[in-house]
Backbone bond lengths (Angstrom), bond angles and torsions (degrees), N, CA, C in turn:
res aa  C-N    CA-C-N  psi(-1)  N-CA   C-N-CA  omega(-1)  CA-C   N-CA-C  phi
1 M - - - 1.467 - - 1.661 108.23 -
2 L 1.176 114.59 130.33 1.500 120.12 -179.76 1.395 111.82 -80.61
3 D 1.448 121.76 140.89 1.443 122.78 176.79 1.446 105.15 -75.88
4 V 1.384 116.11 161.24 1.515 126.64 167.61 1.446 106.10 -52.37
5 L 1.281 112.53 142.29 1.582 123.15 172.00 1.541 104.89 -108.99
6 R 1.341 112.81 112.85 1.432 117.71 176.64 1.533 109.41 -131.59
7 I 1.301 114.13 123.03 1.323 120.34 176.63 1.494 110.05 -129.21
8 E 1.431 114.16 115.24 1.432 114.37 -175.73 1.627 112.22 -64.68
9 A 1.283 108.73 151.60 1.492 116.85 175.53 1.575 115.04 -67.43
10 T 1.291 120.76 141.72 1.424 125.09 171.03 1.534 106.31 -118.86
11 R 1.316 116.28 -174.24 1.471 122.09 -178.14 1.504 102.49 -61.32
12 S 1.405 119.41 -45.01 1.362 120.44 -167.59 1.564 118.25 -110.26
13 T 1.400 112.77 9.47 1.484 117.37 -179.88 1.478 107.13 -137.60
14 P 1.326 113.87 150.15 1.586 118.82 -174.87 1.571 107.40 -82.59
15 E 1.293 113.08 160.79 1.493 121.51 169.24 1.475 106.85 -76.47
16 I 1.349 112.77 126.60 1.570 120.91 173.55 1.385 112.01 -104.20
17 S 1.283 122.21 117.05 1.451 125.44 173.24 1.515 111.94 -129.22
18 F 1.279 110.18 103.87 1.527 118.18 -175.59 1.540 106.65 -122.20
19 N 1.336 112.69 109.96 1.507 121.52 -175.94 1.569 108.26 -107.66
20 P 1.400 120.15 107.72 1.449 121.35 178.12 1.507 112.00 -69.54
21 T 1.237 118.50 -13.84 1.455 122.76 -169.74 1.551 109.38 -79.98
22 N 1.265 114.78 -49.78 1.511 126.38 -178.86 1.515 115.88 -99.41
23 H 1.441 111.03 -3.34 1.511 120.38 176.26 1.453 109.98 58.81
24 R 1.329 113.19 46.64 1.706 116.07 173.53 1.450 101.36 -120.22
25 L 1.291 116.42 134.19 1.466 128.38 179.62 1.567 105.43 -127.12
26 S 1.335 115.77 122.33 1.434 118.92 -176.83 1.507 112.28 -130.44
27 V 1.312 123.17 132.83 1.483 128.15 171.08 1.502 105.66 -127.88
28 R 1.282 112.31 115.49 1.450 123.85 -178.02 1.535 114.83 -135.84
29 G 1.405 113.16 129.77 1.490 120.13 173.40 1.459 113.15 126.32
30 Q 1.274 118.33 -172.24 1.496 124.88 -177.26 1.501 106.45 -77.26
31 S 1.314 119.55 149.30 1.486 122.76 176.93 1.594 112.06 -137.34
32 Y 1.439 111.52 97.96 1.470 115.51 177.80 1.501 102.40 -152.83
33 P 1.475 114.33 56.77 1.473 106.31 -179.94 1.575 113.87 -75.38
34 E 1.255 117.15 174.03 1.477 119.22 -170.54 1.594 105.57 -69.42
35 N 1.412 117.30 -38.11 1.486 118.67 177.49 1.543 102.36 -131.25
36 S 1.314 117.00 102.64 1.434 130.54 179.81 1.467 108.58 -59.73
37 F 1.324 119.58 -50.36 1.459 121.41 -177.87 1.441 117.02 -60.41
38 K 1.419 118.59 -38.27 1.345 129.14 173.72 1.442 113.27 -61.01
39 F 1.417 115.45 -43.71 1.539 119.29 176.20 1.544 113.93 -68.17
40 Y 1.294 111.73 -42.68 1.522 114.87 -172.83 1.516 111.75 -86.95
41 E 1.295 118.81 -8.49 1.570 111.73 -171.72 1.495 109.99 -71.17
42 P 1.476 121.63 -39.54 1.420 114.55 177.12 1.489 115.28 -63.51
43 I 1.388 117.93 -31.32 1.424 122.54 175.85 1.528 114.69 -58.85
44 L 1.432 108.06 -51.99 1.538 118.04 178.50 1.594 106.47 -55.97
45 Q 1.282 119.78 -40.94 1.516 117.30 -176.44 1.465 109.19 -72.35
46 W 1.293 120.23 -38.55 1.389 124.56 176.78 1.550 111.65 -59.47
47 V 1.286 117.40 -46.42 1.521 121.61 -176.09 1.477 102.58 -68.55
48 E 1.358 125.21 -46.53 1.468 124.21 178.89 1.400 109.01 -49.70
49 Q 1.282 124.56 -48.79 1.521 127.67 -172.59 1.561 107.20 -70.87
50 Y 1.318 116.66 -40.74 1.525 121.97 -177.38 1.596 102.34 -66.14
51 L 1.216 121.34 -55.69 1.505 120.67 -178.83 1.544 114.92 -56.80
52 H 1.350 112.14 -36.80 1.480 114.19 177.52 1.461 114.92 -66.39
53 N 1.285 117.49 -35.32 1.612 123.57 175.71 1.393 110.45 -89.43
54 L 1.264 132.53 2.71 1.411 131.66 -178.59 1.462 111.02 -72.09
55 G 1.247 117.39 131.19 1.536 120.98 176.08 1.536 106.77 -93.04
56 G 1.454 115.37 -126.01 1.428 115.63 -172.86 1.524 111.61 -100.43
57 E 1.271 122.30 12.15 1.300 128.08 -177.47 1.689 113.99 -65.41
58 K 1.259 113.24 145.64 1.438 115.22 -178.60 1.590 107.62 -87.24
59 V 1.315 116.47 136.39 1.461 120.79 -170.45 1.583 102.03 -111.03
60 E 1.343 112.39 131.55 1.523 116.57 172.84 1.453 105.38 -105.59
61 I 1.473 117.43 127.88 1.371 116.72 173.63 1.484 110.71 -122.23
62 E 1.274 114.37 143.31 1.453 119.78 -177.71 1.508 114.89 -132.98
63 F 1.398 117.87 130.11 1.405 119.87 178.75 1.537 104.58 -123.92
64 C 1.320 117.69 142.32 1.329 127.15 171.52 1.607 109.63 -150.73
65 L 1.387 110.20 90.86 1.392 122.14 -175.60 1.421 115.86 -124.11
66 P 1.343 122.26 86.24 1.456 131.89 -179.26 1.457 111.80 -53.57
67 Y 1.320 117.68 -39.43 1.477 115.65 175.75 1.479 110.45 -136.86
68 I 1.322 122.78 133.76 1.490 127.78 169.58 1.481 109.63 -131.70
69 N 1.306 116.54 134.14 1.424 125.38 173.58 1.614 108.71 -79.55
70 T 1.309 112.19 165.63 1.428 118.57 -177.95 1.475 114.28 -55.46
71 S 1.259 116.51 -49.27 1.639 118.52 -178.15 1.516 104.20 -63.83
72 S 1.312 123.75 -42.06 1.528 123.12 177.50 1.518 109.94 -55.04
73 S 1.332 117.51 -49.15 1.366 121.41 -173.34 1.498 112.80 -58.75
74 K 1.366 119.84 -30.52 1.403 125.93 177.75 1.503 109.78 -69.58
75 C 1.395 110.41 -40.80 1.482 110.12 179.42 1.602 113.84 -74.46
76 I 1.323 115.11 -32.56 1.440 120.08 176.22 1.537 106.88 -60.21
77 M 1.379 114.33 -47.90 1.494 118.37 177.64 1.538 111.96 -54.00
78 M 1.363 117.79 -38.99 1.539 121.46 -179.15 1.645 104.88 -61.44
79 L 1.289 103.37 -45.55 1.493 107.77 -179.12 1.544 116.85 -59.41
80 L 1.327 109.11 -48.05 1.545 121.93 178.98 1.683 107.61 -56.42
81 E 1.456 109.72 -42.41 1.507 111.20 -179.02 1.476 111.73 -67.31
82 K 1.304 122.22 -24.37 1.503 122.33 -177.47 1.612 100.32 -75.48
83 F 1.235 118.10 -45.27 1.451 115.12 178.74 1.556 112.50 -65.58
84 N 1.200 121.65 -38.09 1.448 122.17 174.15 1.544 111.79 -63.59
85 K 1.217 115.77 -41.51 1.457 115.42 172.64 1.589 119.14 -58.51
86 A 1.391 106.27 -38.35 1.541 109.96 176.42 1.399 113.27 -68.85
87 F 1.338 115.44 -37.19 1.527 120.81 173.94 1.454 113.89 -54.77
88 H 1.336 114.78 -41.64 1.510 121.18 177.72 1.491 111.56 -67.41
89 D 1.324 113.80 -32.30 1.500 118.31 178.42 1.454 114.79 -79.05
90 G 1.396 117.75 8.64 1.392 124.48 179.51 1.507 119.50 93.29
91 K 1.296 118.84 4.48 1.482 121.71 176.78 1.502 108.80 -77.17
92 E 1.335 109.38 145.90 1.531 119.90 -177.79 1.559 109.20 -91.62
93 L 1.360 113.96 102.14 1.490 118.99 -175.60 1.574 104.57 -122.14
94 N 1.296 114.07 148.67 1.570 122.95 172.07 1.495 100.38 -138.11
95 L 1.380 108.52 133.21 1.468 115.74 176.00 1.480 108.56 -124.81
96 N 1.478 111.11 126.14 1.467 116.67 168.74 1.464 112.82 -117.02
97 W 1.365 110.75 125.07 1.602 118.37 179.28 1.442 106.22 -104.24
98 F 1.282 115.83 122.66 1.540 123.04 -179.46 1.482 108.65 -102.25
99 C 1.275 112.65 130.43 1.565 125.60 -174.01 1.530 105.49 -129.02
100 S 1.319 116.17 153.82 1.390 122.57 166.68 1.583 108.73 -82.04
101 E 1.297 118.14 126.91 1.537 128.51 -175.35 1.538 105.27 -55.50
102 D 1.314 119.21 -27.82 1.409 122.18 -170.98 1.527 114.00 -94.14
103 N 1.376 114.59 -3.81 1.510 124.79 -179.56 1.452 113.42 -104.74
104 E 1.333 117.95 85.35 1.476 119.87 -175.92 1.434 112.42 -64.64
105 S 1.348 122.71 -35.41 1.556 118.63 177.13 1.499 112.20 -64.24
106 E 1.470 119.39 -33.72 1.472 125.32 174.76 1.510 107.14 -58.54
107 I 1.272 115.78 -52.19 1.472 120.58 -174.58 1.557 110.96 -62.11
108 E 1.375 112.81 -51.56 1.534 119.26 174.64 1.575 113.32 -50.63
109 C 1.330 112.76 -42.30 1.535 117.84 176.18 1.525 112.34 -59.36
110 A 1.263 113.99 -47.35 1.530 119.04 -179.48 1.658 106.54 -61.24
111 E 1.241 110.51 -48.18 1.461 116.31 -177.34 1.624 111.68 -58.52
112 E 1.300 115.55 -38.86 1.431 120.93 177.08 1.538 109.80 -68.34
113 F 1.334 117.73 -37.60 1.502 113.24 173.27 1.488 112.12 -67.91
114 K 1.203 123.19 -40.60 1.459 128.79 -173.86 1.504 107.99 -61.97
115 E 1.342 118.41 -36.54 1.523 126.86 -171.62 1.475 106.37 -51.00
116 D 1.348 119.38 -43.84 1.495 125.87 -165.91 1.581 108.74 -87.20
117 L 1.246 120.24 -3.72 1.600 121.72 -170.62 1.484 109.96 -115.65
118 E 1.346 111.25 156.46 1.495 118.12 172.87 1.562 110.45 -111.64
119 L 1.226 120.25 -11.83 1.490 117.94 -171.94 1.659 107.98 -75.26
120 P 1.234 116.64 153.19 1.428 121.60 -176.57 1.660 111.11 -49.29
121 F 1.293 118.57 114.15 1.438 120.44 -170.03 1.550 109.48 -133.80
122 Q 1.212 122.06 108.24 1.488 125.22 -176.37 1.522 104.01 -104.28
123 I 1.227 116.20 131.45 1.554 124.78 160.92 1.479 112.78 -92.34
124 I 1.235 115.94 120.48 1.452 114.00 -179.97 1.490 113.90 -125.01
125 A 1.336 116.29 112.88 1.375 124.27 -170.20 1.550 106.21 -94.05
126 Q 1.392 108.61 126.67 1.440 112.29 -176.93 1.560 110.60 -122.14
127 K 1.309 113.70 162.04 1.491 119.56 172.19 1.371 113.02 -73.12
128 E 1.316 120.28 148.95 1.565 122.29 178.74 1.439 103.63 -68.90
129 V 1.444 109.76 141.82 1.516 112.61 176.15 1.580 107.00 -115.56
């Protein structure tokens, strides 16, 4: 059984909260680390192992990334492709991407990610709180 993966948010990296017990995976915050691949590599490895061991449980995935730099977006796409492959392999995944309804570029970014995927992917525009 995998341990919970928890990485606290910093100014330039999102909070990562992946719980293999309740099958909730969450990525929230800004993403512009100095070395995106170095930041995301352990996350990608954890997800790979998690999906490999996943049975018939339904997985809820949440993203809320108001700002993502180019190198982070490549890493996020690699992560989304892992989820998409698992969906194709018969795993039950549901992805909610939360955006500020006032931030057009944030919504466009989520739409661009969604374009390339077949897994259930909802873009949820919210009012700023």
